[in-house]
Structure formats: C-alpha cells, structure tokens
N, C-alpha and C positions, 0 to 999 in steps of 0.2 A: 504494500500500500504506500510506503514512502512516508517521509517526515514532512510536516508542514511548518512554516514560519509565519508569524504574524507581525506586521509592521506596527510600530508604535506611533508613527507619523509625527515625530517630533525631531527637531534638528539634533544631529549627533553631537556628542560632547565636543566642546571646543569650536563649534560652528557658530554659536550665538544666533542672532536674529538674521541669518543670511539664507533665506529659502533656496536660492539657486544652488548653493553648495550642498545644502541638505538634500535636495532632490537628486543631484548627481551622486551623492554618497548612497542614497537609497538604491539607485541602479547598481552601483558597485557592490552593495551588500547582497542584493539578489543574485548577482553573478557569482559571488562567493558561495551563497547558499546552494546554487545550482551545482557548483564544483564539489560541494560536500555531499551531494546526493539528495538534497531536499526536493520533494515532488511539487510542492505548492508554496506560494507566497501570497498572503492575504493583506490587502490594504484597506484600512477603514477610513470612512469619510468623517472629517472633522473640520469645523469652520472657525474655531476660536484659536487665537495665538496661544502657544507657539506652533500650532499644527502646520504641516506642509502639504496636506492632502484635502484641500477643499474641493478639488475636482479629481476624484480617484480614477476615473476612466482615462484621463490624460496621463496621469502618473503610471497607470497600468500599461498604457500604450508605449510609454518610454521604456518601461521594464521589459515588456514583451519584445520590443525592438532590440534591446540590448542583451537578450538571452536567446537560447535555442530550444530548450526542452521544458523548463520549469513552467508549471501552470500558474496563472496569476488570477487571484480572486478578489472580489470586493466584499468586505465584511464590515459593515453592510452599507449599501447606498440608501440614503434617507429618502423615503417615498413621500413624506408629507408635503414639502414645498415644490415637488417636481411632478410633472405629468408623466404617467406611465409610458406613453408613446415615445417621449424624448429619451427616457432611460432605455427603452427597447432599441431605438435607433442607434444610440451611442454604443451600446454593448454588442449589437448586431454587427456594426461596422468593425469594432475591435475583434470580434470573433472571425470575421472574414479576413482580417489582416494577420491574425494569429490562430489559424484553425486548430481546434482541439486543445487550446491552452487557456481558455477563459472560463472562469466560474463567476456567476452573478449571485451575490447575496443581497437581499433586500431587508429593510427594517424601518420601523417607525422612528420618528425623532420628536424631540420636544417642540420642534417647529409646528407640529400638528396642532398643539394647544395654542400656540402663539398666533398663527395666521389662518388656521382652518384648512379644510380640504381645497384642492385646486378647482 
C-alpha cells in the first residue's frame, strides 16, 4: 500500500514569511518523499498566515510536475465558499495532466457558517 505524507502547509524552519521559498521547498520535500518510497503526499487547504496553501490545486500541480510517481492528494478542499463545478474542473484538469496520480479530498470549512452556501 505504501506510506503517505501529509503537508503541514507552513513555511519551513528558517524560511520566515517568504511563501515562494516555502512553496519551492514543498516541491523539494515531495521529491525527497518520492525517493524514500512514499506513495502519496497530501496537501491541505489553509487560508490564514503563515499557510502557503490557499490554492492547493496549484501547489498540487507544481508537485505533480516536479515528481514522477508519487500520488498527490488534497486533504481537504473546502467546499463551503466554492462551487462544486469549479472544484471538479480544476481537479479534472490536474488529473488529465497527471493521470492516475491525483486524489481529491473534500471537506466543510468554517466559511460555511460565515458566508453561507454558494
């Protein structure tokens, strides 16, 4: 079945508030996980600082482009403030670019209570 890794989506130690460096280090980290035999890497959606994954599908695309075998999953995309069709289009496109390597995780968020359903 293989091992899985979960992204904490925070800048790495010593990076500070520099998201570009943290994003590149995330890709490097997943490459390393792939070399160690990990089967999956999960990226959770977070919107408050110091998170670097407000748009997980974009980060997943960078990770998939920078690796060859490891599966990339969203754990989880927040469905409250986003329309289901948009989520399906984004992940469908990613799945076409990285066949057999994308896992979609969905979840509710506190935003459901703050702004209501779409």
